[in-house]
C-alpha positions as CSV (number, residue, x, y, z in Angstrom):
1,X,-14.8,-4.0,-18.7
2,X,-11.5,-2.2,-19.0
3,X,-8.6,-0.8,-17.1
4,X,-8.7,2.8,-15.8
5,X,-6.9,5.5,-13.9
6,X,-8.5,7.2,-10.8
7,X,-6.9,10.4,-9.6
8,X,-6.9,10.7,-5.8
9,X,-5.4,13.1,-3.3
10,X,-5.6,12.8,0.5
11,X,-7.0,16.3,0.8
12,X,-9.7,15.6,-1.8
13,X,-13.2,17.1,-1.3
14,X,-14.6,13.7,-2.1
15,X,-15.3,11.0,0.4
16,X,-12.6,8.6,-0.9
17,X,-11.1,5.6,1.0
18,X,-9.0,4.2,-1.8
19,X,-9.0,0.6,-0.4
20,X,-12.8,0.7,-0.1
21,X,-14.5,3.2,-2.3
22,X,-14.0,6.1,-4.8
23,X,-16.6,8.8,-4.8
24,X,-17.2,10.7,-8.0
25,X,-19.8,13.1,-9.6
26,X,-22.4,11.9,-12.2
27,X,-20.4,13.4,-15.1
28,X,-17.8,10.6,-14.7
29,X,-20.4,7.8,-14.4
30,X,-20.0,6.5,-18.0
31,X,-16.2,6.4,-17.7
32,X,-16.2,4.6,-14.4
33,X,-18.8,2.1,-15.5
34,X,-16.3,1.0,-18.2
35,X,-14.0,-0.1,-15.3
36,X,-16.7,-2.1,-13.4
37,X,-15.4,-5.6,-12.8
38,X,-11.9,-4.7,-13.8
39,X,-8.7,-3.2,-12.4
40,X,-7.8,0.5,-11.9
41,X,-4.6,2.3,-11.0
42,X,-4.6,5.2,-8.5
43,X,-2.7,8.4,-9.4
44,X,-1.8,11.2,-7.0
45,X,-1.6,14.4,-9.2
46,X,1.7,16.1,-9.8
47,X,0.4,19.3,-8.0
48,X,0.6,17.4,-4.7
49,X,3.8,18.1,-2.8
50,X,6.1,15.1,-2.9
51,X,3.5,13.3,-5.0
52,X,3.6,9.5,-5.1
53,X,2.5,9.3,-8.7
54,X,0.8,6.0,-9.5
55,X,0.7,4.6,-6.0
56,X,-1.8,1.7,-5.9
57,X,-3.9,-0.8,-7.8
58,X,-7.4,-2.2,-7.1
59,X,-10.3,-4.0,-8.7
60,X,-13.7,-2.2,-9.0
61,X,-16.4,-4.5,-7.8
62,X,-19.5,-2.4,-8.6
63,X,-20.8,1.1,-9.2
64,X,-23.6,2.3,-6.9
65,X,-25.4,5.6,-6.3
66,X,-24.2,7.4,-3.1
67,X,-27.3,7.5,-1.0
68,X,-25.8,10.2,1.2
69,X,-25.3,12.8,-1.6
70,X,-27.4,13.5,-4.7
71,X,-25.8,13.1,-8.1
72,X,-22.8,11.3,-6.6
73,X,-21.8,7.7,-7.1
74,X,-19.3,5.3,-5.5
75,X,-17.0,2.8,-7.2
76,X,-16.9,0.0,-4.6
77,X,-13.5,-1.7,-4.4
78,X,-13.5,-5.5,-4.2
79,X,-12.3,-6.5,-0.7
80,X,-8.8,-7.9,-0.7
81,X,-7.7,-6.5,-4.1
82,X,-6.3,-3.1,-3.2
83,X,-2.5,-3.1,-3.2
84,X,-0.1,-0.2,-2.5
85,X,2.8,-0.3,-4.9
86,X,6.1,-1.2,-3.2
87,X,7.7,1.2,-5.7
88,X,5.4,4.1,-6.4
89,X,5.6,5.0,-10.1
90,X,6.4,8.6,-11.2
91,X,4.4,10.2,-14.0
92,X,7.6,10.2,-16.0
93,X,10.0,7.3,-15.9
94,X,13.4,7.6,-17.5
95,X,12.3,10.9,-19.1
96,X,9.3,9.3,-20.8
97,X,5.6,9.5,-19.9
98,X,4.6,6.2,-18.3
99,X,1.0,6.5,-19.5
100,X,1.6,6.5,-23.2
101,X,-2.1,6.7,-24.0
102,X,-2.0,10.4,-22.9
103,X,0.2,11.4,-25.8
104,X,-1.3,12.9,-28.9
105,X,-0.2,12.3,-32.5
106,X,2.6,14.8,-32.0
107,X,4.0,13.0,-29.0
108,X,2.7,15.7,-26.6
109,X,0.6,15.3,-23.5
110,X,-3.1,15.8,-24.4
111,X,-5.9,17.2,-22.4
112,X,-6.9,13.7,-21.4
113,X,-4.2,14.0,-18.6
114,X,-6.6,16.5,-16.8
115,X,-9.4,13.9,-16.5
116,X,-9.9,12.6,-12.9
117,X,-11.1,9.3,-14.4
118,X,-9.8,8.0,-17.7
119,X,-9.4,4.7,-19.5
120,X,-6.0,2.9,-19.5
121,X,-4.7,0.7,-22.2
122,X,-3.7,-2.9,-21.3
123,X,-0.1,-2.0,-22.3
124,X,0.0,1.0,-20.0
125,X,-1.6,-0.9,-17.2
126,X,1.0,-3.7,-17.5
127,X,3.8,-1.1,-17.6
128,X,2.7,0.7,-14.5
129,X,2.1,-2.5,-12.5
130,X,5.5,-3.8,-13.6
131,X,7.2,-0.7,-12.3
132,X,5.1,-0.6,-9.2
133,X,5.7,-4.2,-8.1
134,X,9.4,-3.6,-8.8
135,X,11.9,-6.0,-7.2
136,X,13.3,-6.7,-3.7
137,X,14.9,-3.7,-2.1
138,X,17.7,-3.3,0.4
139,X,15.4,-2.2,3.1
140,X,13.6,-5.6,3.2
141,X,14.5,-7.9,6.1
142,X,16.3,-11.2,5.5
143,X,13.4,-13.4,4.4
144,X,14.0,-16.2,2.0
145,X,17.4,-14.9,0.9
146,X,19.5,-17.3,-1.1
147,X,23.2,-17.1,-0.8
148,X,25.4,-16.9,-3.9
149,X,28.3,-19.2,-3.8
150,X,30.0,-18.3,-7.1
151,X,30.3,-20.5,-10.1
152,X,28.7,-19.9,-13.5
153,X,25.6,-17.8,-13.9
154,X,23.3,-17.9,-16.9
155,X,22.9,-14.7,-18.9
156,X,19.7,-12.9,-18.0
157,X,16.9,-13.3,-20.4
158,X,16.0,-10.1,-22.2
159,X,13.1,-8.4,-20.5
160,X,9.7,-8.6,-22.1
161,X,6.7,-6.8,-20.8
162,X,4.2,-9.4,-19.6
163,X,0.6,-9.1,-20.8
164,X,-1.8,-7.2,-18.5
165,X,-3.8,-10.3,-17.6
166,X,-0.5,-12.0,-16.5
167,X,0.1,-9.0,-14.2
168,X,-3.3,-9.5,-12.6
169,X,-2.2,-13.0,-11.5
170,X,0.7,-11.4,-9.7
171,X,-1.6,-8.9,-8.0
172,X,-3.5,-11.7,-6.3
173,X,-0.3,-13.7,-5.4
174,X,0.2,-13.8,-1.7
175,X,4.0,-13.6,-1.9
176,X,3.9,-10.6,-4.1
177,X,1.4,-8.9,-1.9
178,X,3.5,-9.6,1.2
179,X,6.6,-8.2,-0.4
180,X,4.9,-5.0,-1.4
181,X,3.3,-4.6,2.0
182,X,6.7,-4.9,3.6
183,X,8.1,-2.3,1.3
184,X,5.4,0.3,1.8
185,X,5.2,-0.1,5.6
186,X,9.0,0.0,6.1
187,X,9.3,3.0,3.9
188,X,6.5,4.8,5.7
189,X,8.1,4.2,9.1
190,X,11.6,4.9,8.0
191,X,12.7,1.3,8.7
192,X,12.2,2.2,12.4
193,X,10.4,0.1,15.0
194,X,7.3,2.0,15.9
195,X,7.2,0.8,19.5
196,X,10.9,0.8,20.5
197,X,12.0,3.6,18.2
198,X,15.1,1.6,17.2
199,X,16.4,1.6,13.6
200,X,18.8,-1.3,13.4
201,X,20.6,-2.1,10.1
202,X,22.4,-5.4,9.7
203,X,25.8,-5.9,8.2
204,X,24.3,-6.3,4.7
205,X,22.6,-3.0,4.9
206,X,19.1,-4.4,5.5
207,X,16.7,-3.2,8.1
208,X,16.1,-5.6,11.0
209,X,12.5,-4.6,11.2
210,X,9.3,-6.3,10.1
211,X,5.9,-5.2,8.7
212,X,3.1,-6.3,11.0
213,X,-0.6,-6.3,10.1
214,X,-2.7,-4.7,12.8
215,X,-5.7,-6.8,11.7
216,X,-4.2,-10.0,10.3
217,X,-4.9,-11.1,6.8
218,X,-6.5,-14.4,8.0
219,X,-9.0,-12.2,9.8
220,X,-9.8,-10.1,6.7
221,X,-7.1,-7.5,7.3
222,X,-6.2,-5.6,4.1
223,X,-2.7,-5.1,2.8
224,X,-2.7,-1.3,3.2
225,X,-0.3,1.0,5.0
226,X,-2.9,2.1,7.5
227,X,-3.3,-1.6,8.6
228,X,0.4,-2.0,9.1
229,X,3.2,-0.9,11.5
230,X,6.9,-1.5,11.4
231,X,8.1,-3.6,14.4
232,X,11.3,-5.3,15.5
233,X,11.1,-9.1,15.8
234,X,10.4,-9.1,19.5
235,X,7.8,-6.3,19.4
236,X,6.1,-8.0,16.4
237,X,5.9,-11.3,18.4
238,X,4.4,-9.6,21.4
239,X,2.0,-7.6,19.3
240,X,0.7,-10.7,17.5
241,X,0.2,-12.5,20.8
242,X,-1.6,-9.6,22.4
243,X,1.0,-8.9,25.0
244,X,1.1,-5.3,23.8
245,X,-1.6,-3.3,22.2
246,X,-2.7,0.3,21.3
247,X,-5.1,2.7,22.8
248,X,-7.2,5.0,20.7
249,X,-4.6,7.7,21.0
250,X,-1.9,5.1,20.0
251,X,-0.4,4.9,23.4
252,X,1.4,1.5,23.8
253,X,-0.5,-0.7,26.3
254,X,1.2,-3.6,28.1
255,X,-0.9,-6.6,29.0
256,X,-1.3,-7.6,32.7
257,X,-0.7,-11.2,31.5
258,X,2.9,-10.3,30.5
259,X,5.3,-12.2,32.8
260,X,7.7,-9.3,33.0
261,X,5.8,-6.1,32.4
262,X,8.6,-3.8,33.7
263,X,11.0,-5.2,31.1
264,X,8.4,-4.8,28.3
265,X,7.7,-1.2,29.4
266,X,11.4,-0.4,29.3
267,X,11.4,-1.4,25.6
268,X,8.8,1.3,24.7
269,X,10.2,4.5,23.3
270,X,10.2,7.6,25.6
271,X,7.0,9.0,24.3
272,X,5.0,6.0,25.3
273,X,3.2,6.2,22.0
274,X,3.5,4.6,18.6
275,X,5.9,6.4,16.4
276,X,3.8,7.1,13.3
277,X,4.5,8.2,9.7
278,X,4.5,11.9,8.7
279,X,1.6,11.4,6.3
280,X,-1.7,11.2,8.1
281,X,-3.1,8.8,5.5
282,X,-0.3,6.3,6.3
283,X,-1.0,6.2,10.1
284,X,-3.0,3.3,11.7
285,X,-6.7,3.6,11.2
286,X,-8.9,3.6,14.2
287,X,-11.0,0.6,13.2
288,X,-7.9,-1.6,12.8
289,X,-6.5,-0.5,16.2
290,X,-9.7,-1.1,18.0
291,X,-10.1,-4.6,16.3
292,X,-6.7,-5.6,17.6
293,X,-7.4,-4.3,21.1
294,X,-10.8,-6.1,21.2
295,X,-9.7,-9.4,19.6
296,X,-6.0,-9.8,20.2
297,X,-4.9,-7.7,23.2
298,X,-4.9,-9.6,26.5
299,X,-6.4,-7.3,29.1
C-alpha cells in the first residue's frame, strides 16, 4: 500500500467519477495497484483553465478490470471516503512545488510530473492534505463560533507538519468533513441561496447561507459538491422536510402539503429553477435529485 496522485480533468476521455471510480489503461496497472487499500489525491492539471490543482482526496478500495472496455481497469473508491478540499491546493504554494517528490537532484521538476498516476510520499501527502483542509474561512456561516472577550492569550505553538497517518484520522472526522463540505458548496454557489437567489452577508462578513446535502449523510449521501446545494436557513429547513423539491430539469417544486404555497412560491427566484454553479461537474447530479424527490419530497 502507498499514497498516490491521480490526475483527473472533467473533460477526460476516461469514464471517471472521482467519488466512485477512476478508469485507467493497463499501462498504469502496476502503479495503481500500489495504492490499493490506501489514500490518493486528485490533481487537475495546470493545462486546465482555472485549474483547481490538488482538489480532493479519497481511499482506493480495490482495483478491478473494466468489463465494459478491453485493457481498461477501474480503481474503485471506498464509499464515504472521497472529500473535496475546502481549500484546493495549487501546484505551487508560496513559490515552491507542493509535491516535492517531483523534483530531481538539481531541484528541477522531473518527467514524473507528466505521469497521470504516480506515487506520493507520506510527507507530500501530509503537506497537501494540510493545505487542503485549511482553516475556517470568512464565508462560513456562524456555527460554533466562540467569542473572544480579551484577556491574555497564549503564544501559538510553532507549526509542525503532522504525520500522514494522523492526517487520515482527520479525513474520516465528521466535523472536518462537514467544514470542508460547507466550504466547497458555498464557494461553488458564490455564497448565494440556490432557491431564493439571495446572497446575504452578516455584519461580521459571513454568508448567511448553509450547505445542504441533497441525499443526507445518514442515508449514504456523499460529501461531494454534486450532492450539495447552498440554501438559506428557511429554504434549507423546507428542503430537508420535503416541502420543496427539484424536478429533473432542476425546477423548484412546492409540495401540496405546504400550508402557505403562495408564500413559498414567492420566495423562489424569478427563473423558477435552481441557480447552479458555472462548472457542470459541480451541479446537482440526477441520481441525488431523484432520490430526494422520491424519498423526501411530499407530493
